[in-house]
C-alpha angles and dihedrals in degrees: 000000000000118000094253124065134182089220087219123132093212110119092233091052091048090051091050089051085065105034104015097092118105112280094006096112090039088060090051090049092053091053099046093097097043146305123315139192118244092255090052089054089051090052091052093046104037094160093059114088119234092247094050092046091050090050093050091049091051091050094046091048091050090052094049097250098111133025135190119235134178116231116214129222136345089030101031096182139130112242140175121237137174120260119223088267089052092050088055086071093068096091089047091055092045090052091048091048091051092048095043094048087081091061119091111257119235113260115260093012118143127216122222119236092246092049089054092051091050089050089057089058091046099048102038112135111201109228119249113260124353118339132175119252117257126209119186137163119229114203112195115173108308092340128092127191129187110217118197117192123194128172089265109033150007124232123194123196124182112233136030100290108145146030110277136194094224142001121219123196115193142118123263097258090054092047090050089052093050093050104036102033135046094261110134124226092233091055092049091050091049090051090052094243095115136038117202127190116187130007110008092189090060089053092050091050090048092056091057096057098080136066144144 
């Protein structure tokens, strides 16, 4: 448990005793879609100092939210991953992302790739009536995510794991523009900001399924 406590038996207060410290829930967010090395967490949370991030990881590990594991060959690396208790926080983060999406974002702020993927789950608007399922791959930097959309839900899986209808390569700011503004996929491709392999119409339909 963190050093500070609300000393309050309310369940919400007890939860905040564990994940209420600065950057704690951000760490959980960065691990929702799979384990990461410390340096990968630093890349996703550039505003968190190394010392603070190390402290949060120690606290979360102590409270059974995060654990360290050693990956064998060919990776051979020590990573952090969520425990089952940590994964239980995903719907909490989705609810917070949905609620917070109505707040104005700070100017010049950047969104991590994992935060963007969580936002897709938070802001999905199921289409009216019957709609075909969409499966696309989003390639952002060195990361890839398979996104499966059904009329009722969105699932996001890190890595190329399934057959997809289209692959989109772009950075997070461009993806945010495509989804939350009127910018068209064709215009972004023509400008060189997006690369699309596969069905462009599927990609265009995908970008119109989210909103705050």
